[in-house]
Residue, then its C-alpha position, 0 to 999 in steps of 0.5 A: x604538333x600534337x592534339x590536345x585532349x578534350x578534357x584538357x581543352x575544357x579549362x581553356x573554354x572556361x577561362x576568362x579575365x575574371x576566372x584564370x584557369x592556371x594552377x600554381x604553388x608557393x614553395x618556401x626555403x631556408x638558405x644553407x649555412x655559410x653561403x652568400x645569399x646573392x651568389x646562391x640565388x644567382x646560381x639557382x636562377x642560372x639553373x632555371x634559365x636552361x636554354x636547351x630542349x624542354x620537356x612537354x609542354x613547357x617548350x610548346x605553345x597553343x595552335x588553334x584552327x579557324x574556330x579558335x578554342x571552340x575547334x581543334x586545339x594542338x600543341x606545337x613547338x615554340x621556335x622563339x622561346x624566351x626563357x627570360x620571360x618565363x623565369x623571373x627574379x623578384x625581391x619583396x619590399x621591406x620588411x619581407x614578411x609573409x604578409x608581403x609574400x602572400x600579397x605578391x602571390x595574390x597579384x601574380x595568381x590573378x593575372x592571365x598567362x599569355x596564350x601566344x607563349x608557352x603557358x607557364x611562369x616561374x618566379x624566384x623570390x628573395x627578400x624574406x626574413x630569417x634567411x628564407x627565399x621562395x619560388x612561385x610557379x604557375x601553369x595553365x590547367x590545360x597543361x598540368x594538374x596538381x599531381x603532375x606539378x608535384x612530379x615536376x617539383x620533385x625532380x628539382x629536389x633531393x633528400x640529401x642536403x649535399x646533392x647538387x642539381x645542375x639541370x632545370x626541372x623544365x629540361x627534357x634531360x631532367x624529365x628522363x632522369x626522373x622517369x628512370x628514377x621512378x622506374x627503378x623505385x617501382x616493383x619489378x615484374x616477376x612474370x611479364x607474360x601474366x602482365x600482358x594477359x592482364x593488360x588484354x583483360x583490362x582492355x576487354x573489360x573497358x570495352x565490354x564493361x565500361x559502358x555498364x559501369x558508367x551507366x550504373x553511376x549515371x543511374x545512381x545520380x538520377x536516383x538522387x535527383x528523383x529523391x530515391x537516394x539521400x546518401x550520394x551528393x551530386x553536382x547542382x543538387x541542393x547546392x545552396x546559394x551563399x556569399x560564396x556562390x557569387x560572380x568572381x572578380x579577377x583579383x585574388x587573396x592568398x594565405x597559407x598555413x601548416x598543421x602537423x600531419x599526425x595531429x590531423x590524422x589522429x582526428x580522422x582515426x578517432x572517428x574511424x575515418x581517414x585523414x581526408x575526412x578530417x581535412x574536409x571537417x576542418x574546412x567545413x567547420x571553418x566555412x560554417x564559422x565564417x558564414x556565421x560571423x557574416x550572418x550568412x549561413x544557409x539552411x542547406x548544407x554547403x557542398x564541396x567538389x573533391x578531385x580524385x586522381x586517376x593517374x597511373x603509378x609512374x605516369x608523369x606524361x599526362x596533363x590531367x588525370x583526375x575525376x571529381x566527387x561531390x561531398x556534403x560538408x554538413x555545415x547546417x549541423x551544429x555538433x562537430x562530431x555529428x558533422x564529421x560523421x556526416x562528412x565521412x558517410x558522404x565521402x564513403x558513398x562517393x568512393x563506393x560509387x567509383x569503386x570498380x571503375x577504371x580511371x578512364x571510366x571515372x573521367x567519363x562519368x565526371x565529364x557527364x556529371x560536370x557537363x552542365x557546369x561548362x554551360x553555366x560558366x560560359x553563360x555567366x550563370x555559375x553564381x545563380x546555379x552553383x555546381x558546388x560551394x567550394x573545392x577541397x583538394x588533397x595532393x600527396x607530397x613528399x614524406x621526407x625532408x627535401x632540399x634544393x641544392x642545400x636549401x631546406x624545403x620548409x613548405x609547399x603551398x598549393x595555389x589553385x582555382x576559384x570558380x563562379x559559384x565557388x569563390x574559395x578553394x582549399x588545396x593541401x599537400x602532405x610535406x614531410x611532417x606537415x600538411x601545407x594548406x594553400x587557400x585562394x579566394x576572390x578578393x571581393x567575395x571573401x574579403x577576410x580570407x585570412x580568418x579561415x585559418x583561425x577558424x580551421x584551427x578552432x574546428x580542429x580543436x572542436x573535433x579533438x575535444x569531441x573525440x576525447x583527444x584533449x584532457x580537461x585542461x585542454x592539453x591533447x592526450x599523448x599517444x604511447x610510443x609515438x613521437x608527435x610531428x613538430x609544428x611549423x608555425x601552424x595556427x594553434x599548432x603546438x610545437x614539440x616543446x612546451x609553449x606558454x598557454x596564451x601565446x599568440x602568433x602574428x596573423x598572416x594577413x594584416x593584424x598587428x598582435x604582440x607575441x610572447x614565446x619561449x625559445x622554441x615556441x612558434x615564430x611570429x609572422x615577422x620571425x626572429x632568425x630561426x631555422x624553421x620559420x613558416x607562415x603563421x597566424x593567430x593561435x587559438x587561445x584555448x590551445x595550450x601545451x603540445x601533446x602527442x596524437x592519440x593513435x596512428x591511422x593509414x592515409x587514404x587520400x581521395 
């Protein structure tokens, strides 16, 4: 039996029927050639239903004292673990489009995990068109965070299509093998004694200087409230009430989409920013358009909470290792270029505040700045006193093509958590040549969440136009000696081959639209058999033929 850290127990305290506190992910695959679908998926199910020793905390359940979750909480081994309960095999109803897949994930993500059992589930989903299948995984946030989930999934996959993985990613055996692989890939220590001295120095710095660093950050936060600092955004300060700052219901709506990695990074580079700055600007532009359409855009700018990973390199044991910063989304700014610069300045100020802090110090400061949120959520005042307007999270993922026993991994779409006061959550993963976005929202508060996909594409095009990344004819300018990433059914994302200027792909959610494409154009939401079908949505009418991004840029994800 081991005690649960307070930072992990925080998510148990916040949970209610209306606000489940689990995170998850939808992974999309294409079956290998010349295999029987039923036989192949049955073998994968057998791999997942491993009945041996499981890695922590997948073989453990909660143990509480007389005060319940308000007291001490521990993990203890579950002696009656039922793998048939945790590993489930499902099939989509006909015609097996992404629409049906997203509807299933929406329902699964809206249900609470059983606290009398280990807090996780894995669903193997068949019945998709174009010889595809999917997995949906969810686990309580007290047990795992986004980066930890990415480590878990990575232990399943290989860069070689011929590699066969016969161990479950939940097994202790797979966990140890993955840790050894990470250790082998990490740089070797040249002078161990110097490392020991550095470790001692770091420990002393945390004891002697940590309080000073945290106190300085708290002082800066106080200066914001007193009106002496307009550069840093902090939770609760000038966060407007909007249609997003509502009390949630338990029902969810989920949509997913991909954009070429290089295309988004080129936008960040054009404004002397990062890929993360460009992602923030895409989401900000989409929210502005959504609220304008509803005639509900507040005068004050929306604020976003952006998680910051403080997980040490090679750390696959920690349940949660994150800090949080607040970012001004400049949704009250009409000009997209000016909005992008405002977002960049806010992000730079937030990073500057955390600069010089250790991971532990960042977590302590996050706990102090976010402490009022626990009170507002528990008292039901989260919608009246929102700490932020939305959550935008960027999780680093694999930059090489991955396979699961020969099945090609086509997409990794995160499924995260909305809060009272923040009814929509944007989370993305970098996956091979793409950025895979998963958007989850309260079904009642954000009834047309699929429209955000269209608006994100429009916001990206506006940023490209303002930065001069497009020609007068609407084509994106080519970057010399740089091959653009292939689009994979992203909204308005042009494939590497030429497509008809007015091609419209079928929306993810429910809209019925015709599509006219050339042999290599983007697939519709009900795709014809092609090797790289991914979730689709309406393409922006302005977007025409594919061109390559303007320049390279280094990624500095928060």
